[in-house]
C-alpha positions in Angstrom: -22.8 36.4 12.4 -22.2 37.9 15.8 -24.2 35.0 17.3 -21.8 32.5 15.7 -18.7 34.4 17.0 -18.3 32.2 20.1 -18.2 29.0 17.9 -15.0 27.6 16.5 -14.3 28.0 12.8 -15.1 24.3 12.2 -18.4 24.7 14.1 -19.4 27.8 12.2 -18.8 26.2 8.9 -20.6 23.1 10.0 -23.7 25.2 11.2 -23.8 27.2 8.0 -23.4 24.2 5.8 -26.1 22.4 7.8 -28.5 25.3 7.4 -27.8 25.5 3.7 -28.3 21.7 3.3 -31.5 21.9 5.4 -33.0 24.7 3.2 -32.1 22.8 0.1 -33.4 19.5 1.5 -36.6 21.2 2.6 -37.1 22.6 -0.9 -36.4 19.2 -2.4 -38.9 17.5 -0.1 -41.6 20.0 -0.8 -40.9 19.8 -4.5 -41.0 16.0 -4.4 -44.2 16.0 -2.3 -45.9 18.6 -4.6 -44.8 16.7 -7.7 -46.1 13.5 -6.3 -49.5 15.1 -5.5 -49.5 16.7 -8.9 -48.9 13.3 -10.5 -51.8 11.8 -8.4 -54.0 14.7 -9.4 -53.0 14.3 -13.1 -53.7 10.5 -12.8 -57.1 11.3 -11.2 -58.0 13.7 -13.9 -56.7 11.7 -16.9 -57.6 8.2 -15.9 -60.9 8.9 -14.1 -62.6 12.2 -14.9 -61.3 12.7 -18.4 -62.0 9.2 -19.5 -65.4 9.3 -17.8 -66.1 12.5 -19.7 -65.0 10.8 -22.9 -67.3 7.8 -22.1 -70.1 10.3 -21.6 -69.5 11.9 -25.0 -69.4 8.4 -26.7 -72.5 7.4 -24.8 -74.5 10.4 -26.0 -73.1 10.0 -29.5 -74.2 6.3 -29.6 -77.7 7.3 -28.3 -78.0 10.1 -30.9 -77.0 7.8 -33.7 -80.0 5.6 -32.9 -82.4 8.4 -33.6 -84.4 8.1 -36.8 -83.5 4.5 -37.8 -87.0 3.2 -36.8 -88.6 6.1 -38.8 -86.4 5.1 -41.9 -87.5 1.5 -41.5 -91.2 2.7 -41.3 -90.8 4.7 -44.5 -88.7 2.2 -46.6 -89.3 -1.2 -45.0 -85.6 -1.9 -45.4 -84.1 -4.2 -42.7 -80.7 -2.5 -43.2 -81.8 0.3 -41.0 -82.6 -2.1 -38.2 -79.1 -3.6 -38.6 -77.5 -0.2 -38.1 -79.8 0.4 -35.2 -78.5 -2.8 -33.5 -74.8 -1.7 -34.1 -75.3 1.6 -32.3 -77.4 -0.1 -29.6 -74.4 -2.4 -28.9 -72.1 0.6 -28.9 -74.4 2.3 -26.4 -74.2 -0.7 -24.0 -70.4 -0.8 -24.4 -69.9 2.9 -23.5 -72.4 2.6 -20.7 -70.2 -0.1 -19.2 -67.0 2.0 -19.7 -68.6 4.9 -18.0 -69.6 2.8 -15.0 -66.0 1.6 -14.7 -64.5 5.1 -14.9 -66.7 7.1 -12.7 -65.9 7.3 -9.0 -68.6 9.8 -7.9 -71.7 8.5 -6.2 -73.9 11.0 -8.1 -72.4 9.8 -11.4 -73.1 6.2 -10.5 -76.7 7.2 -9.7 -77.1 8.9 -13.1 -75.7 5.9 -15.0 -78.2 3.7 -13.1 -81.0 5.9 -14.2 -79.7 5.9 -17.7 -79.6 2.1 -17.7 -83.1 1.7 -16.4 -84.5 4.3 -18.8 -82.7 2.8 -21.8 -84.1 -0.7 -21.0 -87.6 0.8 -21.1 -86.6 2.7 -24.3 -85.4 -0.5 -25.9 -88.6 -2.4 -25.0 -90.8 0.4 -26.3 -88.8 0.6 -29.5 -89.0 -3.1 -30.1 -92.9 -2.8 -29.7 -92.9 -0.1 -32.3 -90.8 -2.2 -34.7 -93.1 -5.2 -34.2 -96.3 -3.1 -34.9 -94.7 -1.7 -38.1 -93.9 -5.2 -39.2 -97.5 -6.3 -38.5 -98.8 -3.4 -40.6 -100.4 -1.7 -37.7 -98.9 1.6 -38.6 -101.3 4.0 -36.8 -100.9 2.2 -33.5 -97.1 2.0 -34.1 -96.8 5.7 -34.9 -98.7 6.5 -31.6 -96.4 4.3 -29.7 -93.4 5.8 -31.5 -94.1 9.3 -30.0 -93.9 7.8 -26.5 -90.5 6.2 -27.4 -89.2 9.6 -28.6 -90.0 11.1 -25.2 -88.0 8.4 -23.5 -85.1 9.1 -25.9 -85.0 12.8 -24.9 -85.1 11.8 -21.2 -82.1 9.5 -21.7 -80.2 12.1 -23.7 -80.8 14.6 -20.9 -79.4 12.2 -18.4 -76.2 11.7 -20.5 -75.8 15.5 -20.7 -76.2 15.7 -16.9 -73.5 12.9 -16.5 -71.2 14.8 -18.9 -71.7 18.1 -17.1 -71.0 16.5 -13.7 -67.5 15.3 -14.9 -66.7 18.7 -16.6 -67.4 20.3 -13.2 -65.1 17.8 -11.5 -62.3 18.5 -14.0 -62.6 22.2 -13.3 -62.5 21.6 -9.6 -59.3 19.5 -9.9 -57.8 22.2 -12.1 -58.5 24.8 -9.4 -57.0 22.5 -6.8 -53.8 22.1 -8.9 -53.6 25.8 -9.4 -53.8 26.5 -5.7 -51.1 24.0 -4.9 -48.9 25.5 -7.6 -49.4 28.9 -6.0 -48.5 27.5 -2.5 -45.3 25.9 -3.9 -44.3 29.1 -5.6 -44.9 31.0 -2.3 -42.7 28.5 -0.4 -40.0 28.8 -3.0 -40.0 32.6 -2.8 -39.9 32.3 1.0 -36.9 29.9 0.9 -35.0 32.0 -1.5 -34.0 34.8 0.9 -33.1 32.2 3.6 -30.8 30.4 1.2 -29.3 33.7 0.1 -28.7 34.7 3.7 -27.0 31.4 4.6 -25.0 31.5 1.4 -23.7 35.0 2.1 -22.9 34.1 5.7 -20.9 31.1 4.4 -19.1 33.1 1.8 -18.1 35.7 4.5 -16.8 33.0 6.8 -14.9 31.3 3.9 -13.4 34.6 2.7 -12.5 36.2 6.1 -11.3 33.1 7.9 -10.1 30.7 5.2 -9.3 32.3 1.8 -7.8 35.5 3.1 -5.4 33.7 5.6 -4.5 31.3 2.8 -3.7 34.3 0.6 -1.5 35.9 3.3 0.3 32.5 3.7 0.7 32.1 -0.1 2.0 35.6 -0.9 4.7 37.6 0.8 2.7 40.8 1.3 5.2 42.3 3.8 7.8 42.6 1.1 5.2 43.7 -1.5 6.1 40.9 -3.9 4.8 37.5 -4.7 6.9 34.5 -3.8 5.2 32.3 -6.5 5.2 32.5 -10.4 3.1 35.3 -11.8 0.6 32.9 -13.5 -0.4 31.8 -10.0 -1.1 35.3 -8.6 -4.8 34.9 -8.9 -5.0 31.4 -7.5 -4.3 31.4 -3.7 -4.7 27.6 -3.3 -2.3 26.9 -6.1 0.2 29.4 -4.8 -0.1 27.9 -1.3 0.3 24.5 -2.7 3.5 25.6 -4.5 4.9 27.1 -1.3 4.0 24.1 0.8 5.5 21.8 -1.8 8.7 23.9 -1.8 8.8 23.8 2.0 8.4 20.0 2.0 11.2 19.7 -0.5 13.4 21.8 1.7 12.5 19.7 4.7 13.2 16.5 2.8 16.4 17.9 1.5 17.5 19.0 5.0 16.5 15.6 6.3 18.6 13.8 3.6 21.6 16.1 4.3 21.2 15.4 8.0 21.1 11.7 7.5 24.1 11.9 5.2 26.0 14.0 7.7 25.1 11.5 10.4 26.3 8.6 8.3 29.5 10.5 7.4 30.1 11.2 11.1 29.6 7.5 12.0 31.8 6.5 9.2 34.5 9.0 10.2 34.4 7.7 13.8 34.7 4.1 12.5 37.5 5.1 10.2 39.4 6.8 12.9 39.0 3.7 15.1 40.0 1.4 12.3 43.0 3.6 11.4 44.4 3.3 15.0 43.6 -0.4 15.1 45.1 -1.1 11.7 48.4 0.7 12.5 48.7 -1.3 15.7 47.8 -4.6 13.9 50.2 -3.9 11.1 53.2 -3.4 13.3 52.3 -6.1 15.8 51.2 -8.9 13.4 52.4 -8.5 9.9 56.2 -8.8 10.6 55.8 -12.0 12.7 53.3 -13.3 10.2 55.8 -12.8 7.4 58.4 -14.7 9.3 56.0 -17.6 10.0 55.1 -17.7 6.3 58.8 -17.8 5.2 59.7 -20.5 7.8 56.7 -22.6 6.8 57.6 -22.4 3.1 61.2 -23.5 3.9 60.1 -26.4 6.1 57.7 -27.6 3.4 60.5 -27.7 0.8 63.1 -29.2 3.1 61.0 -31.9 4.8 59.9 -35.1 3.3 56.3 -35.0 4.4 53.7 -37.6 4.2 50.4 -36.8 2.3 48.6 -36.2 5.6 51.3 -33.9 6.8 51.4 -32.0 3.5 47.7 -31.5 3.7 48.1 -30.0 7.2 50.8 -27.7 5.9 48.5 -26.5 3.1 45.7 -25.8 5.5 48.1 -23.8 7.8 49.4 -21.9 4.8 45.8 -21.1 3.6 44.8 -19.8 7.1 48.0 -17.7 7.3 47.1 -16.3 3.9 43.6 -15.5 5.1 45.1 -13.7 8.1 47.4 -11.8 5.8 44.4 -10.7 3.7 42.5 -9.4 6.7 45.5 -7.4 7.8 45.9 -6.1 4.3 42.3 -5.0 4.3 42.7 -3.2 7.6 45.8 -1.4 6.2 44.1 -0.5 2.9 41.0 0.8 4.7 42.9 2.9 7.2 45.5 4.3 4.7 43.8 4.4 1.3 46.4 4.6 -1.5 46.7 7.7 -3.6 44.6 7.3 -6.8 46.4 7.1 -10.1 43.8 8.6 -12.4 43.9 8.2 -16.2 41.3 8.4 -19.0 40.0 4.9 -19.6 36.8 3.2 -20.5 35.1 1.3 -17.7 34.5 -1.4 -20.3 38.3 -2.0 -20.3 38.2 -2.5 -16.5 35.3 -5.0 -16.9 37.3 -7.0 -19.4 40.4 -7.0 -17.3 38.3 -8.1 -14.2 36.6 -11.0 -16.1 40.0 -12.1 -17.5 41.5 -12.1 -14.0 38.6 -14.0 -12.5 38.2 -16.5 -15.4 39.5 -19.5 -13.5 37.8 -18.6 -10.3 34.5 -18.3 -12.1 35.0 -21.7 -13.7 35.8 -23.2 -10.3 32.5 -21.9 -9.0 30.7 -23.1 -12.1 29.2 -19.6 -12.7 28.1 -18.4 -16.2 28.7 -14.7 -16.9 26.6 -12.8 -19.5 28.0 -9.4 -20.7 25.3 -7.0 -22.1 27.3 -4.4 -24.0 25.7 -2.3 -26.8 28.9 -0.4 -27.3 32.0 0.3 -25.3 31.5 2.9 -22.6 33.0 6.4 -23.1 36.3 7.2 -21.4 36.3 8.7 -17.9 39.0 9.5 -15.3 39.6 6.5 -13.1 42.2 4.4 -11.3 42.0 1.1 -13.2 43.6 -0.9 -10.3 41.2 0.5 -7.7 38.1 0.1 -10.0 39.2 -3.5 -10.8 39.3 -4.2 -7.0 35.7 -2.9 -6.7 34.5 -5.2 -9.5 36.5 -8.2 -8.3 34.9 -7.8 -4.8 31.4 -7.5 -6.2 31.7 -10.5 -8.6 33.4 -12.8 -5.9 30.6 -11.8 -3.4 28.0 -12.8 -6.0 29.8 -16.2 -6.6 29.9 -16.9 -2.8 26.2 -15.9 -2.5 25.2 -18.3 -5.3 27.4 -21.2 -4.2 28.0 -23.7 -6.9 26.6 -22.7 -10.3 24.5 -19.6 -11.0 24.4 -16.8 -13.4 25.9 -13.3 -13.4 24.7 -10.6 -15.8 26.8 -7.5 -16.3 25.1 -4.6 -18.1 27.0 -1.5 -19.3 25.0 1.8 -19.7 25.6 5.5 -20.2 23.4 8.6 -20.3 21.9 11.5 -18.3 20.8 10.8 -14.7 19.1 13.7 -12.9 21.4 15.8 -10.8 24.4 13.5 -11.6 24.5 14.7 -15.2 26.1 12.4 -17.7 27.2 9.1 -16.1 28.5 5.6 -17.0 27.0 2.6 -15.1 27.9 -1.0 -14.6 25.1 -3.3 -13.2 26.2 -6.6 -11.8 23.2 -8.9 -11.2 23.4 -12.4 -9.8 20.8 -15.2 -9.5 21.5 -15.7 -5.8 19.1 -15.8 -2.8 19.0 -12.0 -2.5 19.7 -9.8 0.6 17.2 -9.7 3.5 15.6 -6.3 3.9 16.7 -6.0 7.5 20.4 -6.0 6.6 20.3 -4.3 3.3 21.2 -0.9 4.8 24.1 -2.3 6.8 26.1 -4.1 4.1 28.3 -1.1 3.4 29.2 -0.5 7.0 32.7 -1.4 8.1 33.1 -4.8 9.9 29.6 -5.9 9.0 29.6 -9.3 7.4 27.4 -12.3 7.0 30.3 -14.6 6.2 32.0 -16.5 9.0 35.5 -15.7 7.7 34.8 -12.3 6.3 36.4 -9.1 7.6 33.3 -6.9 6.7 35.5 -4.4 4.8 35.1 -5.4 1.2 31.9 -3.4 0.4 33.0 -0.5 2.6 36.3 -0.3 0.7 34.4 -0.5 -2.6 32.2 2.4 -1.6 35.1 4.5 -0.4 36.9 3.9 -3.8 33.8 5.1 -5.7 33.4 8.1 -3.5 37.0 9.0 -4.2 36.1 8.8 -7.9 33.1 11.1 -7.3 30.9 8.1 -8.1 28.5 5.9 -6.1 27.3 2.3 -5.6 23.7 1.2 -5.0 22.2 -2.2 -4.3 18.8 -3.5 -5.4 17.7 -6.8 -4.0 14.6 -8.8 -3.1 14.7 -12.1 -1.2 14.6 -15.0 -3.7 15.1 -12.7 -6.7 18.8 -12.1 -6.7 20.9 -9.0 -6.1 21.9 -6.1 -8.4 24.8 -3.8 -7.5 25.0 -0.6 -9.6 28.4 1.1 -10.0 28.2 4.7 -11.4 30.9 7.2 -12.4 30.5 10.7 -13.8 31.5 11.2 -17.4 31.9 14.2 -19.7 31.6 12.3 -23.0 28.2 11.6 -24.4 27.0 8.1 -25.3 23.8 6.1 -25.7 21.5 5.7 -22.6 20.3 2.1 -22.2 17.9 0.7 -19.7 17.6 -3.0 -18.9 
């Protein structure tokens, strides 16, 4: 271990793991090689020596079975004994061929050659004996028969010699296998302490430089208490995971609060600027604008105008009304009215809004679908201010869709995480959607994609909801429409619905 002290932790782990893998791989290679050699030896013994030994046994048996049939024929004169003799003679030739195929030793081949030569002489002599017996020359046949018996014993001795040769070869292979098995066992015993040493070294490094530091990080040992649940007291990794997860949550929460504070600061700066600007605009523009509107109304009633002139008057009046609306938005944004809170169902505000916008929706050709499973529970709200929020959202949807289109309004109530019990109104249109690059800017003051917009509608809507301790979110994908979600806290319980 001291020799590895100059290495980094990663290098030490790599060296120890490499050594452990090398020992295991070496053991695996030796095992595979030995197994392969064992299989080769087994194949040699089974397919060559054992089968050759079996052929030698069958060869000797076929030879022995031929003994005595000529004598039986001499005593009885029955041709049946000669038929059996030919059967065993054919068996002898068959097993002689098998033995010649199976043997791989030169000495064995030589013995089989001698057996073949001797058996050919044996067959010729035996055929002469049978012929003499058939001719009735029994004395001469009997004399010749003793010569054939000597040839039989000589062939039988050769078969025994062939059998003993393969028995010795099998014993030799068995000894070879035993020696290889002993060598493999010795190598295994030699590799065992090496593997143990490397394993112990790896365990020491893991414990002293990884697990113990993890334990110190996971548990607050300085205070003498655990900073994780008791069930994790024995699992350092799980405890560390919990602590890291908690730290990441704290970082995310701090980041979110920082972003919110940054947004609030930016909004506060814009509000302060808008407040000063609105006050100046209100005093400088609204009074003269009111006088212009009154004079224009008087002229329109007193003059006999041609159709073209009347159309011009209407355009002038419309533009003056637009200017008045912008001025009103400035004033409303800079000096929000005091809320007049009362217990009321948000469903009632939705009904009032749809009734107010009935003719406007018809002029746009927009179809409205109201998805209501039951009226929303009552909550504290300012109906006029909430109606202004819904009017703004619905008119924005109409302008985004142009002529025609479909608006779906969904009412829901239920538990929502940290917000507790809430009531929601989702307003979904079938318009082109909001591009991703401007989605985060639509609630900022003075940001507008419309040529004649003031950019204050959605900013006022969000401020109204914040005054109600509520919120507004937008979900939109280009080409798939836009959904605005308006939420308010509620103390009453109702049915939670998801669409």
